N, C-alpha and C positions, 0 to 999 in steps of 0.2 A: 467446620473445624479448619483453622488456618494451616497452611502448609508453606514450608520454605522452598522457594523456587530459585533455581540458578539460572539467571538470564544469560544466554550466550554473549560473550564479550567479543567485539569486533577485532580486538588485538590478540585474542587467543583462539581464533577460529581454526578448525581443521582445514587442511588444504582443499579437501573436497567434502563439502557437506552432503551427507546422505539424506535425500528427500524421498519420503514414501507417501504416495497418494492412496487413499482408501476409497474403493468403489463399492456401491451396493446396488442391487437390482432396482430399476426404476429411476436411477439418477440421470440427470440431463447430460448428454455427451459434451456439451460446450465447455463446462467448467473443467472437466477432466482433461479436455484438449488444451485449455489454457495452462494447466499445471504441467502437462507434458511438453508443450511448446516452449515455455519459459525456463523450466527447470530440467527437462529431459533431453533437450536438443542443444548441443554445443554450438554456440554462435561463432562463426568464423571471424567476426569483427572483434571478438574479445581477445583472442590470442593468449589465453591462460587457462589453467585447469578449471573446469566448470563443476557443476553439481553432479552427484551420482544419483540417478533417479530410478525408483522402482514403483510398481503398482501392486497392491495387495487387496484381498477381500476375505471375508469370513469363511467362505466355502469356495476354494479355488475351482476354476472351470469356466464355463461360458456364463457371462453375466449379461442379462438382457437390460439394455438401457432404454430410456425414453425415446420415442420416435422410431422404434423398430430396429434400432442398432443393437449389435451384440459385441461383447468384448471378451477375448480370451485372457483370463488372468490365472497365472500359474502359481502365484505366491500367496501364502496365507498370512494371517495376522502376526505370526512370529517374526516376520520381516520388520515390524515396527520396533522390535527390541533393539535393533541396530541403527535406528533412525535418529538423525540430528534434527530433522524437521518432519512433522506429520501434517499432511494436507487432507482436509475433508472438503472435496470440491463439489459442494452442493449437497442436497439430500433428496430423498424420495418423497416422503410425505411428512408434513410438519408434526403430525400426531404420532408418527411411528418412532419409538425409542430404539436406539442401537441395541444390538443383542449384548448379552452379558460379557461375552468374550471381547467385543470391541470396547465396551465401557472399561473393562479392566486394562486393556492395552493402552487406551487413552490416558487413564489415570497413572499408569506406570510411566508413560512417556513424560507426562507433566511432572511427576515426582522427581525424575532424574534431570529435569531442566531442559528437555527438548522443546524446540519451538513448535507451537501448535497453530495451525492456520485453517480458517474456514472461508469458503467462498459462498456467497449468497445464503441460502437456507442451511448450509452446513453448520451454521452457528447453533441450530437446534440440537445437533448431535453433540457438539462440545458442551452445550448447556446441560443436556441430559446426563452427561458423564460427570458433571460437577466441576469441570476444569475452568469454567468461566466465572465461578464464584469469586467475588472480590475484584473482578476486572470490569472495565468498560468494554463494550462490544457493539457491533452493528450487524444488521441483516437487511434483507430486501425490504423496502418500505411497505410493500403490500403485506408482508408477513409480520410487521412490527407489532401490531395490536395483539396477534396471537402469541407472539414471543413474550410480550409484557404480561399477558394474563397467565401464561404458563410458568414463567420464570421472573416473578416480580422483584426478586432480590438482586438481579443483574442489572447494572447501569447500562441501559440500551440507549444508544445515540443513533436516531434514524436520519439524521441530517448530514451524514458524512459518507464519503465514498469507501473509506476503510478506517480501521482503528488499530493502532499498535499500542499494546499495554503489557509491558513486561515481556514474557515469552509467548504471549498470545496475540495473534493478528486475525482480524475478522474483516471480510470485504462485504460490501452492501449488495452486490448483484453480479450478474454475468459479466457485463462490461467492466464493472468496478473490480472484478477479480484481476483484470489486466493491470489496473492502477496499483492494486495491492502487490501483485507479483513484481512489478517494476520497483516499487518501494522496498521490497525485500532485497532485490538485486542491488539497489542503491545502498542499502544498509550493509550488505555483505561485500560488495566490490567497489562502491563509490559511485558518485554522480556521473562521471564521465563514461564508465562502462555501462551504466543503466541507460544513458543517452544513446550510446552506440547500439545497444540491444533494441531500444525503441525505434531508432532509425531503421535497423534491419527489419523490424516487424511492421514498419510504417504505421506507428501509433504515436500519440503524443507522449513525451517522456514524463510529463507531470500535468495533470488536470487539476485546476483549482476549483473550489466550491464543493458542493455535496449533493445529496439526493434531492435537496429542496428544488434544484433547478429542473428536476424531472417530474415533480409531483404537483399537479394542478397549478403550475406557475404560468402567468400570462406570457405569451410568446412575444418576443420582440419582433418588430417588423424587419424586413430585409435591410432597409436603410439604417435603422438603429443599430442592428448587428454589425453592419459594415463600418459604420462610424466608430463604434466602440472598438472593434477589432483593429482598425487603423490606429486608434489612440493607444491601445495596448502595445502594438508593435513599436510605436514611437517611444513609449515609456521604457520598454526593454532596452532600447538603444541609448537611453539617457538615465540609466540607473545610478550613474555616478553623480547625478545632480540631486539637490534636495527637493524632489518632486512632492507636490501636494495634490489633494483631490481637486483643488481649484485649477491646478495646472492641467490635469487630465481633462477636466470638464471644459476648460477653455479650448484645448486642442480638439475636442469633440463638438465644439460649438453648442454647448449646453450649459445651463446653470448648475452649480455644484449639487444642489438637492435633487434636481432632475437627473443629473448624471449618476449620482449614487443610487437612486431608485432603479434606474434602468440597468445599471451595472449589476445590481443584486439580482434582478430578474433574469439577466442573461447568464451570469456566472454562478450564482448561488453563494457568493461571498461578497465582502466589502472591498472597496478600492484599497483601503489601508492594509487589510489582510493580504490581498493579492500582491501589492507592492513589496510587503515584507517577505512573502514567500519567494518572489522573484529575486530579491536581494540575497536571500539565503542560497538559492540555487546557483547564482553567479559566484558567491563567495566560495561555495564548495568546489566549483569548477576551477576557480583561480588557485585554491589551495592544492588541488590535485595536479594541475597541469602547468603551474608556474612556480618560480622560487621567490615571488614577491613577499615582502615582509607582511606581517599581520596588519601593520599600520596602513600599508599600501592597499591591501585587500579591502580593509574597512573603507578606504577612500573610493576605490574603484567600484565597490558594490553599493556605495551611497549610505553607509551607516553613520557617517559623520565622525565617529571616534572608534578606536580599538575597543574601548570598554562597551560601547553599544553593540559592536559586532559580537564580542564574547558573550554578552548577556543573551542576545537573541539566538546565537548559535547554540548555546547551551540549552535553551528552552526547546529549540526545534530539533536538534540533532543529538542532544543528550551527551555531548562531549565538548571539549574546547577546540578552537581552531587548530592549535598546534598538535594536539593529540590526534585530531582527524587527519592532519597532513602526514603525521608519522605512519599512519596505517595505509592511506590511499594515495600518497604523492606519486605521481608519474614523472614529475620533473627530476626527482632524485635518481630514477632509473634511466 
């Protein structure tokens, strides 16, 4: 049965989103640490109100995590009633369904338009609650076959690091939960703040590609990796130019077809998709941190025309450049 969902709007966000992470016995401590680190700790580099973070569980008390760790959790599932965002940071066993109280709480959060987030196998809990119905989603590549057999009606994409689909975000694995958390921060606070948090955490602000680069992919040699890395650094410095795959291949001293094949093996994406993503990242930063016109931003980011910038920006960020600037501009402040 279809339900009407209210996707949170960036222009109507509360000053401090209340984030609630749900833990269950047997869960890996890594993903809950990611949720706490990114949403629960105020980063000094940000200098503005951050999220309000809580942890809850079905039966408050000591929760035994995987690896012999224990966590004292004092809040129950009623905490989710006040949540703007609910995070399921992993799961215990794929075959174990959430208890009835958690399923009801997840469905209630979904019905009122709260953002629902899963890390790694946490997608199994969201799927069991029915809140992934009608959404695209992802989970860890090793669990993908089980997920598809158990939930064939959900459009699973096993080749990405994370998926944003309406009010639902799903991350592919433990490390991908960092990518997803940064993407959420980028959505809520803008690219520049997300970059600052990434620098503070000493992690990449944005990784291109997907799980394909980690699943039975031929490993590039050291020389190939170094050559491609140098070419990508060069491309980022020349985004205002009409770069082509042939230009990148020439810089790497490879033929275009050979370059594209090795690029895909190393990054999990195509040179064209990578270039487009880098241009969007640059455009977002220029819109946030300068007062350049949209025409100039289009030129500086290498889109060639304001119309091309607007089209690709709308597809990627789901809003217009001017609307994005109104919400996230730091130049105005």
